[in-house]
N, C-alpha and C positions, 0 to 999 in steps of 0.2 A: 582440414581436408587436403590442402596442398602438401602438408608434411606427411600425410598417410596415416595419421593416428585415428582419424574418424573418417567415415565414408559419407558420401553424399549421393542422394538419388533425387532425380527431378521427376515430378508428376505434373505435367502441364506447366503452369507458372509457379507451382510450389516446389520447394526443395526440402528434403528431409535429411537430417544428419543423425547418424547413429555410430556406436562404437564398432570398430573393425575387430571382429572376433577372431580373425585369423592370427592376430598378433598375440592373443591370449594362449596360455599353455593348455593343452588338451588334458582332460581329467581321465584318470584310469577308472576301470570298472569298480574297484574297491572304494575309491573316493566317491563315486556316484552312489554306490550302495550306502555308504556312510551318510551322505547327504540326504538320501531318501529316508533313512532311519531317523535322522535328525528332524526332517520335515514331518514324518509321522508322529514323532514324540511331541513336537511343537503343536501339531494339529490337535492331538489329544489334549494337551494343556489348554489350548484355546477353547476346545469344546467343553472341557470341565469348567473353565472360567465363565463361559457363556451360560452354562447350566446353573452355576452358582449365582451368577448375576440375575438370571430369570427368577430363581428361587428368592433371592433377596428383594427383587422388585415386587414379587407377589406378597411377600411378608410386609414390605413397606406399604403397599396398597391396602392390605388388611389393617395395618396399624393406623393408617390415615383415615380409614373408614370407621374406626372405633372411637369411642368417646375419650376425651382427655380427662385428666384428674379433676380440673376445675368444673368441667361439664358434669362429671359424675357427682361431684359434691353438690352442685346446683340441683341436679335431678333428685338426689336423696333428700335434700331440703324440701323441695316441692312435694315429694311423696309423703314426707313427714307432716307437712301442713295439711295435705289432703286427708291423711289418716286422722289427724287431730280433728279436722272438720267433720269427718264421718263419725268419729267417736262421740263428738258433741251432739250430732244429729241423732245418733242411736240413743244416747241418754235422754234427749228430749222426747223421743218416741216412747221409750220405756217409762218415763215419768208422766206421760200424758194420762189424764184422768178419763178420757172418753174412749176407753178400750171396749171392744165388743166381747162380751162374755161368751164362754163356750156354749152356754145354753141358747143365747141369741143366735149364735152362728149355726147351731144344730137346727134351730127352728127355721131359719131362712133356707138352709139346705134342704130340709124335708119339704118345705113349701115349694121350692123349685122342682123337686122330684115329682111332687103331686101335680103341679101345673104342667110339666112336660109329659107326664103320663096321660093326663087328660087331653092335652094337645094331640098326642099320637092317636088316642082312642077316637077323638072327633075327626081327625084327618082320615083315619081308616074308614070310619062310617061314611063320611062324605064321598070318599073315593069309591066305595062299594056302591053307594046310591047313584053316583054319576055314571059309573060303568054300566049299571042296570038300565039307566035311561038311554045311554049311548048305543045299547044293543039294537034298539029299534029306531034310532035316529038316522035319517038318511045322509046327513052331512058329517064333516069331520069333527073330531073332538075340539079342535081349536076354534072352529066356527061356532060350535055350540057354546063354548065358554064365552065367546065374544057376544053372542046374542043374549045370553042370560046375564052376563056381567060378572062372571066369576074370575077372581084374581087368585092365582096360585102362589104358594111360597116360593117356588122356583123362579117365577117372573120377577120377584122382588129380591132374589138372592138371599132368602131367609132359610136357615137350616135349623133343625132341631138340635139342641145341645146333646152331646153324647150321654148315653145312660150311664150313671155311676153306680 
């Protein structure tokens, strides 16, 4: 600072030293434009490098999230074991002697249809009968059901199977 190469500024108790720019040669407009172009070119390079870096980081993240070759081999082996177990189970089921014959199945299905039809018919008859009684009854339907002791399917969350 005493030789004049750098400058000194005092801010309270602190002193700041910086280069004396008056000793540096002044740049021409052509040199400034050239430096601006160089800055722009380097900024474009930096931006391209950053974009490439982001792309590579995304690819790395994707690869880190995927299974490795040994993991894939283990997974394939486990799936083959599962497949073998299921094939054995299927063979046991196929070879079982206690199959339901199509005739038995048809008989059970027809009985179910018959019972559901009868259930619907009886429910409709009971509903019509109760509606006829309730026409002249002074209290509500709910009170009548409580007095008589009638329990409905809806109270017990019972529904008729869908007609097939």
